[in-house]
C-alpha positions as CSV (number, residue, x, y, z in Angstrom):
1,M,-25.8,-157.5,-117.1
2,K,-27.3,-154.1,-117.9
3,S,-26.9,-150.5,-116.8
4,I,-29.7,-148.9,-114.7
5,K,-30.4,-145.5,-113.5
6,I,-29.8,-145.3,-109.8
7,K,-32.8,-142.9,-109.3
8,D,-35.0,-145.8,-110.4
9,L,-33.8,-148.1,-107.7
10,T,-35.5,-148.6,-104.3
11,W,-33.6,-149.3,-101.2
12,D,-35.9,-151.4,-99.0
13,P,-34.9,-151.5,-95.3
14,A,-37.2,-154.5,-94.8
15,I,-34.9,-156.7,-96.9
16,Y,-31.7,-155.0,-96.0
17,P,-29.7,-157.4,-93.9
18,R,-27.7,-154.9,-91.9
19,T,-28.5,-152.9,-88.8
20,A,-26.9,-149.8,-90.4
21,K,-25.2,-148.6,-93.5
22,S,-21.4,-148.1,-93.2
23,Q,-20.3,-144.6,-94.1
24,Q,-16.7,-145.9,-93.9
25,T,-17.4,-148.4,-96.7
26,I,-19.2,-145.8,-98.8
27,N,-16.2,-143.4,-98.5
28,A,-13.8,-146.2,-99.5
29,Y,-15.9,-147.0,-102.6
30,A,-16.2,-143.4,-103.5
31,E,-12.4,-142.9,-103.3
32,A,-11.8,-146.0,-105.4
33,L,-14.2,-144.7,-108.1
34,S,-12.3,-141.4,-108.3
35,I,-9.3,-143.4,-109.6
36,N,-11.5,-145.3,-112.1
37,A,-11.7,-148.5,-110.1
38,K,-14.0,-151.2,-111.5
39,F,-16.8,-152.7,-109.3
40,P,-18.9,-155.8,-109.8
41,P,-22.5,-155.2,-110.8
42,I,-25.1,-154.8,-108.1
43,K,-28.0,-157.3,-107.8
44,I,-31.5,-156.1,-108.2
45,Q,-35.0,-157.5,-108.5
46,R,-38.2,-156.2,-110.1
47,V,-41.2,-156.7,-107.8
48,F,-44.9,-155.9,-107.9
49,N,-47.5,-155.6,-105.1
50,Y,-45.0,-153.3,-103.4
51,T,-45.8,-150.7,-100.7
52,N,-43.4,-147.8,-100.5
53,A,-42.2,-145.9,-97.4
54,N,-45.2,-143.5,-97.5
55,G,-47.7,-146.4,-97.4
56,N,-48.6,-146.2,-101.0
57,K,-48.9,-149.4,-102.9
58,S,-47.2,-149.2,-106.3
59,M,-47.6,-151.7,-109.1
60,E,-43.9,-152.3,-109.5
61,A,-40.5,-151.3,-108.1
62,T,-36.9,-152.3,-108.6
63,I,-35.3,-153.0,-105.3
64,I,-31.6,-153.4,-104.4
65,L,-30.7,-156.9,-103.2
66,D,-26.9,-156.4,-103.1
67,G,-24.8,-153.2,-103.6
68,N,-26.5,-150.4,-101.7
69,H,-23.1,-149.0,-100.5
70,R,-21.9,-149.0,-104.2
71,C,-25.1,-147.1,-105.3
72,V,-24.5,-144.4,-102.7
73,A,-20.8,-144.1,-103.6
74,F,-21.7,-143.8,-107.3
75,Q,-24.2,-141.0,-106.5
76,E,-21.7,-139.2,-104.4
77,N,-19.3,-139.2,-107.4
78,G,-22.0,-137.9,-109.7
79,I,-22.5,-141.2,-111.6
80,K,-26.2,-141.6,-112.5
81,E,-26.1,-145.2,-113.8
82,I,-24.7,-148.4,-112.4
83,P,-24.1,-152.0,-113.8
84,A,-26.7,-154.4,-112.5
85,I,-27.8,-158.0,-112.8
86,E,-31.2,-159.3,-111.9
87,W,-31.7,-162.1,-109.4
88,K,-34.9,-163.5,-111.2
89,D,-35.7,-162.6,-114.8
90,T,-39.3,-161.9,-114.2
91,P,-41.0,-159.6,-111.6
92,L,-41.9,-161.3,-108.2
93,D,-44.8,-160.7,-105.9
94,Y,-43.2,-158.7,-103.2
95,E,-45.5,-159.7,-100.4
96,E,-45.3,-163.5,-101.2
97,N,-41.4,-163.4,-101.6
98,K,-40.3,-160.9,-98.9
99,T,-38.5,-163.5,-96.9
100,A,-36.8,-165.1,-99.9
101,L,-35.6,-161.6,-101.0
102,L,-34.2,-160.9,-97.5
103,L,-32.4,-164.2,-97.5
104,E,-30.9,-163.7,-100.9
105,S,-29.7,-160.3,-100.0
106,A,-28.2,-161.6,-96.8
107,Q,-26.4,-164.4,-98.6
108,C,-24.9,-162.0,-101.1
109,N,-23.5,-160.0,-98.2
110,T,-21.8,-163.0,-96.6
111,I,-19.5,-163.7,-99.4
112,H,-18.1,-160.4,-100.6
113,G,-17.7,-156.7,-99.9
114,D,-18.5,-155.3,-96.5
115,R,-19.6,-158.6,-95.0
116,L,-22.4,-159.1,-92.4
117,T,-21.4,-159.1,-88.8
118,P,-22.5,-162.0,-86.6
119,N,-25.1,-159.8,-85.1
120,D,-26.4,-158.9,-88.6
121,K,-26.7,-162.6,-89.4
122,K,-28.4,-163.3,-86.1
123,Q,-30.9,-160.6,-86.7
124,V,-31.7,-161.9,-90.2
125,A,-32.2,-165.4,-88.8
126,R,-34.6,-164.2,-86.1
127,D,-36.5,-161.9,-88.5
128,I,-37.0,-164.8,-90.9
129,A,-37.9,-167.3,-88.1
130,S,-40.5,-164.9,-86.6
131,K,-42.3,-164.7,-89.9
132,D,-42.1,-168.4,-90.7
133,P,-44.4,-170.2,-88.2
134,E,-44.5,-173.2,-90.6
135,C,-40.7,-173.5,-90.5
136,A,-40.3,-173.5,-94.3
137,Y,-36.9,-172.1,-93.7
138,T,-35.2,-174.7,-91.5
139,E,-32.1,-174.2,-89.4
140,T,-30.2,-176.1,-92.1
141,V,-31.3,-173.8,-94.8
142,L,-30.7,-170.6,-92.8
143,A,-27.2,-171.9,-91.8
144,E,-26.2,-172.6,-95.4
145,K,-27.4,-169.2,-96.6
146,L,-25.9,-167.2,-93.8
147,G,-22.5,-169.1,-93.7
148,V,-22.7,-170.3,-90.2
149,S,-23.2,-173.7,-88.4
150,Q,-26.6,-175.2,-87.8
151,Q,-25.9,-175.2,-84.1
152,T,-25.3,-171.4,-84.3
153,V,-28.7,-170.8,-86.0
154,N,-30.5,-173.0,-83.5
155,A,-29.0,-171.0,-80.6
156,W,-30.2,-167.8,-82.3
157,I,-33.8,-168.8,-82.9
158,T,-34.7,-171.6,-80.4
159,D,-36.9,-169.3,-78.3
160,I,-38.8,-168.2,-81.3
161,R,-39.4,-171.8,-82.5
162,A,-40.5,-172.8,-79.0
163,R,-43.1,-170.0,-79.0
164,Q,-44.2,-171.0,-82.4
165,R,-44.7,-174.7,-81.4
166,T,-46.8,-173.5,-78.5
167,N,-48.8,-171.3,-80.7
168,R,-49.2,-174.2,-83.3
169,N,-50.3,-176.5,-80.5
170,S,-52.9,-174.0,-79.3
171,I,-54.3,-173.7,-82.8
172,I,-54.5,-177.5,-83.1
173,L,-56.2,-177.7,-79.7
174,K,-58.7,-175.0,-80.7
175,L,-59.7,-176.7,-83.9
176,S,-60.1,-180.0,-82.0
177,L,-62.3,-178.4,-79.4
178,L,-64.4,-176.9,-82.2
179,G,-65.0,-180.4,-83.6
180,W,-62.6,-180.5,-86.5
181,P,-61.6,-184.1,-87.5
182,Q,-57.9,-184.8,-87.0
183,E,-57.5,-185.5,-90.7
184,K,-58.8,-182.0,-91.6
185,I,-56.6,-180.4,-88.9
186,A,-53.5,-182.3,-90.3
187,E,-54.2,-180.9,-93.7
188,K,-54.7,-177.4,-92.4
189,I,-51.5,-177.3,-90.2
190,G,-49.3,-179.4,-92.5
191,L,-48.6,-182.2,-90.0
192,S,-49.4,-185.9,-90.1
193,R,-52.6,-187.2,-88.5
194,N,-50.6,-189.2,-86.0
195,R,-48.7,-186.1,-84.9
196,I,-51.9,-184.2,-84.6
197,S,-53.3,-187.0,-82.4
198,E,-50.2,-186.8,-80.2
199,I,-50.5,-183.0,-79.8
200,V,-54.2,-183.2,-79.0
201,G,-53.6,-185.9,-76.4
202,N,-50.5,-184.5,-74.8
203,T,-50.6,-180.6,-75.1
204,S,-50.7,-179.1,-71.6
205,F,-50.7,-175.4,-70.8
206,G,-50.1,-175.9,-67.2
207,N,-52.4,-174.8,-64.4
208,I,-54.1,-171.7,-65.4
209,D,-55.7,-171.5,-61.9
210,T,-52.2,-171.3,-60.4
211,L,-51.5,-168.2,-62.5
212,L,-54.9,-166.7,-61.6
213,A,-54.1,-167.3,-57.9
214,Q,-50.9,-165.4,-58.4
215,G,-53.0,-162.4,-59.5
216,R,-52.3,-162.8,-63.3
217,E,-54.9,-161.5,-65.7
218,M,-56.3,-163.5,-68.5
219,E,-54.4,-161.4,-71.0
220,Y,-51.1,-162.3,-69.3
221,I,-52.0,-166.0,-69.3
222,A,-53.0,-165.9,-73.0
223,A,-49.7,-164.3,-73.9
224,H,-47.8,-166.7,-71.7
225,Y,-49.1,-169.7,-73.5
226,Q,-49.2,-168.1,-77.0
227,M,-52.9,-168.5,-77.5
228,D,-55.9,-166.3,-77.9
229,L,-58.2,-165.2,-75.1
230,A,-61.1,-167.3,-76.2
231,L,-59.1,-170.5,-75.9
232,T,-57.7,-169.4,-72.6
233,W,-61.2,-168.9,-71.2
234,A,-62.3,-172.2,-72.8
235,I,-59.5,-174.1,-70.9
236,K,-60.2,-172.3,-67.6
237,L,-63.9,-173.0,-67.8
238,Q,-63.9,-176.5,-69.0
239,R,-66.5,-178.8,-67.4
240,K,-68.3,-175.8,-65.8
241,T,-72.0,-175.5,-66.5
242,D,-73.3,-172.9,-68.8
243,Q,-74.7,-170.9,-65.9
244,E,-71.3,-171.1,-64.2
245,K,-69.6,-169.7,-67.3
246,F,-72.0,-166.8,-67.5
247,K,-71.1,-166.0,-64.0
248,A,-67.4,-166.3,-64.5
249,L,-67.5,-164.0,-67.5
250,G,-69.6,-161.5,-65.6
251,W,-72.3,-161.4,-68.2
252,G,-75.4,-162.1,-66.4
253,L,-78.2,-164.3,-67.9
254,R,-81.3,-162.7,-69.4
255,T,-84.5,-164.6,-68.6
256,W,-86.8,-162.6,-71.0
257,D,-87.0,-162.1,-74.7
258,Q,-85.2,-158.8,-74.8
259,W,-81.3,-159.0,-74.9
260,Y,-79.8,-155.6,-74.7
261,F,-76.0,-155.4,-74.6
262,N,-74.5,-151.9,-74.7
263,N,-71.0,-153.1,-75.6
264,C,-69.3,-156.1,-77.2
265,D,-66.9,-158.1,-75.0
266,E,-63.5,-157.3,-76.6
267,Q,-62.2,-160.7,-75.5
268,F,-64.2,-162.5,-78.2
269,G,-64.0,-161.9,-81.9
270,D,-61.9,-159.4,-83.9
271,D,-62.8,-155.8,-84.5
272,W,-65.1,-156.2,-87.5
273,P,-67.9,-154.3,-89.4
274,G,-71.2,-155.1,-87.7
275,R,-69.5,-157.0,-84.9
276,I,-72.1,-158.4,-82.4
277,P,-71.7,-159.1,-78.7
278,A,-70.6,-162.5,-77.6
279,Q,-73.2,-162.2,-74.9
280,L,-75.9,-162.3,-77.5
281,I,-74.5,-165.5,-79.0
282,A,-74.0,-167.1,-75.7
283,H,-77.7,-166.6,-74.8
284,T,-78.6,-168.2,-78.1
285,L,-76.4,-171.2,-77.4
286,Y,-77.9,-171.4,-73.8
287,Y,-81.5,-171.5,-74.8
288,F,-81.3,-173.4,-78.1
289,T,-78.3,-175.8,-77.9
290,K,-76.6,-178.0,-75.4
291,P,-72.8,-178.7,-74.9
292,G,-71.4,-180.8,-77.8
293,D,-73.9,-179.5,-80.4
294,L,-72.7,-178.3,-83.8
295,V,-73.2,-174.6,-84.7
296,L,-72.9,-173.4,-88.3
297,D,-71.8,-169.8,-88.8
298,P,-72.2,-169.1,-92.6
299,M,-70.8,-165.5,-92.4
300,A,-68.3,-165.6,-89.5
301,G,-66.7,-162.1,-90.0
302,G,-64.4,-161.5,-87.0
303,G,-65.0,-164.9,-85.4
304,V,-67.1,-164.1,-82.4
305,V,-69.4,-167.0,-82.9
306,P,-66.6,-169.7,-83.0
307,D,-64.9,-167.9,-80.1
308,T,-68.2,-168.1,-78.0
309,C,-68.8,-171.7,-79.1
310,L,-65.3,-172.6,-77.9
311,V,-65.9,-171.2,-74.4
312,F,-69.4,-172.8,-74.1
313,E,-68.1,-176.2,-75.4
314,R,-70.2,-176.3,-78.6
315,K,-68.6,-177.4,-81.9
316,C,-68.5,-174.9,-84.8
317,Q,-67.9,-174.8,-88.4
318,A,-67.5,-171.3,-89.7
319,F,-67.2,-169.7,-93.1
320,D,-66.5,-166.3,-94.5
321,L,-65.9,-164.5,-97.9
322,A,-63.1,-162.3,-96.5
323,A,-59.8,-162.6,-98.3
324,Q,-57.9,-163.5,-95.2
325,Y,-59.5,-166.8,-95.0
326,K,-58.5,-168.0,-98.5
327,K,-56.7,-171.2,-98.4
328,D,-53.5,-169.8,-100.0
329,K,-53.2,-167.0,-97.5
330,Q,-51.7,-167.0,-94.0
331,D,-54.7,-167.5,-91.8
332,K,-55.4,-165.0,-89.1
333,R,-58.2,-167.3,-87.9
334,P,-57.7,-170.9,-89.1
335,E,-61.0,-172.0,-87.7
336,I,-62.9,-169.9,-90.3
337,E,-62.9,-171.4,-93.8
338,Y,-63.2,-169.4,-97.0
339,H,-66.4,-169.9,-98.9
340,H,-68.5,-167.9,-101.3
341,W,-72.2,-168.7,-100.8
342,E,-74.0,-169.0,-104.0
343,P,-77.2,-170.8,-102.9
344,Q,-78.7,-171.2,-106.4
345,K,-75.8,-173.5,-107.2
346,E,-76.8,-175.7,-104.2
347,I,-73.3,-176.1,-102.8
348,W,-73.3,-176.9,-99.1
349,P,-69.8,-177.1,-97.7
350,V,-70.8,-178.1,-94.2
351,T,-69.4,-181.6,-93.4
352,K,-72.0,-182.5,-90.8
353,K,-75.6,-181.4,-90.4
354,P,-75.7,-178.6,-87.7
355,D,-77.9,-178.4,-84.7
356,L,-78.0,-174.6,-84.9
357,I,-77.3,-172.1,-87.7
358,F,-76.4,-168.7,-86.3
359,F,-76.8,-166.4,-89.2
360,D,-75.7,-162.8,-88.8
361,P,-75.4,-161.3,-92.4
362,P,-74.7,-157.7,-93.5
363,Y,-77.8,-155.6,-92.8
364,Y,-78.4,-154.8,-96.5
365,T,-76.2,-151.7,-97.5
366,K,-75.5,-150.7,-93.9
367,K,-71.6,-150.6,-93.7
368,K,-71.3,-151.5,-97.3
369,K,-67.9,-149.8,-97.7
370,E,-66.5,-151.6,-94.7
371,Y,-67.7,-155.0,-96.0
372,E,-66.3,-154.3,-99.4
373,Q,-62.9,-153.6,-97.9
374,K,-62.9,-157.0,-96.1
375,A,-64.3,-159.1,-98.9
376,N,-62.5,-160.6,-101.8
377,K,-62.1,-157.8,-104.4
378,D,-63.3,-160.2,-107.2
379,I,-66.4,-161.3,-105.3
380,P,-68.7,-158.7,-103.8
381,S,-70.3,-158.9,-100.4
382,I,-74.1,-159.3,-100.3
383,S,-74.1,-155.7,-98.9
384,S,-73.4,-154.6,-102.5
385,Y,-76.5,-156.4,-103.9
386,T,-79.5,-154.6,-105.2
387,K,-82.6,-155.0,-103.1
388,K,-84.0,-157.6,-105.4
389,D,-80.9,-159.7,-105.4
390,Y,-80.4,-159.3,-101.6
391,I,-83.9,-160.7,-100.9
392,K,-83.4,-163.5,-103.5
393,F,-80.2,-164.5,-101.8
394,F,-81.9,-165.1,-98.5
395,K,-84.8,-167.0,-100.1
396,D,-82.3,-169.2,-101.9
397,Y,-80.1,-169.7,-98.7
398,F,-83.1,-170.5,-96.5
399,T,-84.2,-173.1,-99.1
400,L,-80.7,-174.6,-99.2
401,A,-80.4,-174.7,-95.4
402,H,-83.8,-176.4,-95.1
403,K,-82.7,-179.0,-97.6
404,N,-79.3,-179.8,-96.0
405,T,-80.2,-179.8,-92.2
406,K,-81.8,-182.1,-89.7
407,P,-85.5,-182.0,-88.8
408,T,-84.4,-180.7,-85.4
409,T,-82.1,-178.0,-86.7
410,T,-82.7,-174.5,-85.3
411,L,-82.1,-171.4,-87.4
412,A,-81.2,-168.2,-85.5
413,F,-81.3,-165.3,-87.9
414,L,-80.2,-161.8,-86.7
415,N,-81.0,-158.7,-88.7
416,A,-82.5,-155.3,-88.5
417,D,-85.0,-153.0,-90.4
418,W,-83.3,-151.2,-93.2
419,R,-85.2,-148.0,-94.1
420,D,-84.4,-145.3,-96.6
421,F,-84.9,-142.7,-93.9
422,E,-81.7,-140.5,-94.4
423,S,-83.0,-136.9,-94.1
424,T,-86.5,-138.1,-94.8
425,P,-89.3,-137.3,-92.3
426,A,-91.0,-140.6,-91.0
427,A,-94.4,-139.7,-92.7
428,E,-92.6,-139.3,-96.1
429,E,-90.6,-142.5,-96.2
430,K,-91.3,-144.8,-99.1
431,P,-91.9,-148.3,-98.0
432,D,-90.8,-149.8,-101.3
433,N,-87.2,-148.7,-100.4
434,A,-87.2,-150.6,-97.1
435,I,-86.3,-154.2,-96.1
436,T,-87.8,-155.1,-92.7
437,I,-88.0,-158.0,-90.3
438,F,-91.4,-158.7,-91.7
439,D,-89.7,-159.4,-95.1
440,Y,-87.3,-161.9,-93.5
441,H,-90.2,-163.5,-91.6
442,R,-92.1,-163.9,-94.9
443,L,-89.0,-165.5,-96.6
444,L,-88.5,-167.9,-93.8
445,S,-92.2,-169.0,-94.0
446,E,-92.0,-169.4,-97.8
447,T,-89.0,-171.6,-97.5
448,G,-90.3,-174.1,-95.0
449,W,-89.2,-172.5,-91.7
450,K,-91.6,-171.6,-88.8
451,T,-90.6,-168.7,-86.6
452,I,-91.0,-169.7,-82.9
453,F,-89.4,-166.8,-81.1
454,R,-88.8,-163.1,-81.9
455,I,-86.1,-161.8,-79.5
456,E,-85.4,-158.1,-79.5
457,C,-81.6,-157.2,-79.3
458,P,-81.6,-153.4,-79.7
459,L,-78.5,-151.4,-80.7
460,S,-77.2,-148.7,-78.5
461,S,-78.6,-145.2,-79.1
462,E,-75.3,-143.8,-77.7
463,R,-73.7,-144.1,-81.2
464,L,-75.5,-140.9,-82.1
465,T,-74.5,-137.5,-80.9
466,G,-76.8,-135.0,-79.3
467,N,-76.7,-132.7,-82.4
468,Q,-77.6,-135.7,-84.6
469,V,-80.6,-136.5,-82.4
470,Q,-81.7,-132.9,-82.3
471,K,-81.6,-132.7,-86.1
472,M,-83.7,-135.9,-86.4
473,Q,-86.2,-134.5,-84.0
474,D,-86.4,-131.1,-85.8
475,K,-87.0,-133.0,-89.2
476,R,-89.3,-135.7,-87.6
477,I,-87.0,-138.4,-88.7
478,L,-87.6,-141.7,-86.9
479,G,-84.3,-143.6,-86.5
480,T,-83.7,-147.3,-86.0
481,I,-82.0,-148.9,-83.1
482,G,-84.0,-152.1,-83.3
483,R,-82.4,-155.4,-84.1
484,T,-84.3,-158.7,-84.0
485,L,-83.2,-162.3,-83.6
486,L,-85.7,-164.6,-85.3
487,I,-85.6,-168.2,-84.1
488,A,-87.0,-170.7,-86.6
489,K,-87.6,-174.4,-86.8
490,K,-88.3,-176.5,-89.8
491,N,-92.1,-176.6,-90.6
492,I,-92.4,-180.2,-91.5
């Protein structure tokens, strides 16, 4: 036990197990202190990786697990220090232990002092269950910690667990439709292979067409079945032809080699730096793959490629450097695996040779800051590379891909000219500072790939304001809205 300054303590509402503080309890404690009553020590815990109420992340904080009423009473009596014991003798990662901290705080408040009400206990159980889709905290564990029966906890959280099971089943179905082997799904989800097989074979989301006939929107149906919109569309459009899918999605089908899409379809992929339209990917799938083919997305970003593959019944294996896809983190998109591409090491994580590689990398330093925020802080995005290293990366990657794919594999490479034209008149630009589609074409040729199509996929000019355009015109600056999809085959 030690004495600690109350001003150095943090009261954290996220791990406080009550709906409100009790002023009556505080007044009673303050009155008792005035006649020199003795109180047991409060319980505290040092943490790091903590974000305070203002949204600022501090390196470390000391939070109150048990004894908040006592702290307030001490302060009201002018006492600046309070006896305390620490739950764990070393600082804990706050983000990784938030649930455990809440449960410890709740348990302390069930056995002494101003004890938790049944409603408080219910809210704690529901809060924990909502953040615990893997059911690490079982009904038995929660019942023991909260001092109630297992049947009581089950009644409190049964609706949450039902939604989580539905969501889990939709994830399993999604991974299965994208071509993941059941053994790999089992490892990812934490269930046995036999259980995965049962879920894949028996999962039913009812009749989506019936809900549509009732006038329900796709967003409502997705929420109803606890699944994302891409999977909802995939189930609705199963066994439709590619052309029927284009029609159902309202996209239209481009017949020529210029694919202009002003906006992304927000139903597919997350908001992400450099996000590309699902319509562009769908056209690539239509012309260069067939249903059942395997697509590799080496830099998946917000997941628009796997989402589109799902709807068009293509298999997909996707990777990304973003920290949210690391194995030890809660997956936002379980279909995207964490991988840091270092082509010179010749590591190829793809489990089966793909029919198509859809490669949409960062366009050199464009959106560099945004990519750095998404990437693992210890491993930079290629958007941070020098021009020399950036070009070398692609040469090494194209070589690695050529070595590890089938003779019939198609490489679809999407990129744009990058020119150092900021505030520079077109006639004065220095070509040595640029990386253009001609450079990528050369790299493909040098590494054994033959470009067979050049498809123009221009960006919208509406992203620039009228004032920006006028300034560019006054200074004779030639901007870039071009974006090109190079389609290449192995040159064998």
